[in-house]
N, C-alpha and C positions, 0 to 999 in steps of 0.2 A: 257410882263404880256399881250399878248393878250388875245383877248376872246373869249371864244367857243359857235360858234353859233347852238343850239339845236335846231331843230323844225319838226313837221312831212311834207313830201315832197307835198301833197297838201298844205301849208301853206307856204312852197316856194318864193310866189311874196313882204309877207312882212318879211321874212327873209333876201330877197337880198338888200330891201331897210332899213329894219334895220345893215344890215351889210355894204351897203353904204354909211350909215348916221356913224358910228363907223370907216370907214377908211376916212372918210373925213374930222374927227376930230382927224385923225395922229392915230388911234388907231388901232394897229395892233389887226387879228381877225383870227379864224382858221372856218374856213366853206365847207365843205364838199366836198362841190358839185365841186369847187376849189381846189380842191386837186386830184392829178389822180393818191395819190395809192389809196385811198378809191373809187375810179372807178373801180381801175382790182382787188383785192386784194382779197383772198380767205379767207382772217382772218381780215373779218372788225372790230368783236368787240376788239380785238389786236390792231385797227390804230385806232378804236374811244378811247379807254382806256388811250394808249401812249400819245394821241393830248390831252384830257383831262387834262391829267398830266399836259403836258406843257403849259397850260395856267395857269390863276390864276382867271379868271372869267369865266362866261358860264350867258349866257342868255338864258332863254328856251321860243320859241315863243308858244302858249298855246290856244288853239281853241276849240270849240266842236270835231273838228277832231281831237284833242289827245289823247281822249278818245280810240279813237282805236291802237294809238302808243304805240309799246313797248322800242322804241329805247328811247324816250321824258324823260319816267321815268325813264330809266336802266341810261340814263344820268347824268342826277338829281343826282340819288342815285351815280354814282361814282364822281361825282364832290362834293359830301355831307361828303364822306368815304374821300375824304382827304384835307376837308375845302379851297375847294375853295368858291369865293365870288358869290352868288345865284339870280339871280334876272327873274322874268317871265315877259311876256307881252304879253298881255292879248289883242285877237283878236276879235270883237263881245263882245254879250252879257252872252254868258253862262257862269256858274258861276263857279269858277277856284275848284280844290283838295283844300281838304282843308290843306291836307301837304305840300302845297306851303305859309299857310299864316307865315310859317317862317322867308321867305326870302322876301325882296320889289319885288312891284306889278306895272310893269309900263303898261300903258295904250293909252299915248299917245307922239305926239310931244317934250313937255316938259319936260314928266319922262324921256326919250331917253338923252334930255340936263339935265336933276338931274343925268342923270347914269354917263352920258362923268365925269361933274361936279368931281364924287365921285371918278370917278376911276382916273381922273387928281391928284387930293390932295391924294390919296393914292403915286401914284409915287412921288409926289413929298415930301409923308414924307416917303417915302420909307418903306410903311409897306407891302408896298403884293413881296412876294419871291416865286422863288423858291421852292420848296421840295424834289427834287432828292435826297440829302445830309444833313441832318439835326436831328441836335439830338431835345428828345423827350420836353427837354425842352423850347427847338426854336419852337417846335411845337404846346406849351402850346399855344406862345405868337404870332402865326399865329393864331390860333383860336380864343384870345383874337380879333385881329386885324383883323378878318374876321365875329365876330359880331359888330364892332365896325359899320366897312361897312356898314352893312347890316342895323344896329340901327339908323343910323344916315341919308341914304338915306330912310327909312322906315318914320324917323321924316318929313323929307324934303318935301315928296310927300302928306306925311299926311295935311303938314302946303299948299303948293302951292306955292311956294316961294324958 
């Protein structure tokens, strides 16, 4: 159940910190700068799409710099198509795009801890699975489980505990 870290390269220090925190929590991640293939390929779109498909979650690092990015919205779109668990992590005071309201918005260490807890709950209950070759009925269950993940995490962030 890897987590795909999406970010604008100018926000890399924040993405590295989040990636490090997830790894410390024993959560496998996909982080492009650690992937030799993403550094040498002529088909970066294919590499990114394949790795989003291989992940169960996408965490997008969002700042005022993200507005200039084509990749972050593309990656969020790819994750949406395959019903991945999607969260944004806001850096700075700038307003987030309205389309991100659909998913949990993280903004600090406490919220990252809530994400880690929600992720672990999915591991324990086996609600998050790969989608390589599953039927349409199972896809519907997977989407429902993704919606449940989003709703529960949003509520926990809103409560603050």
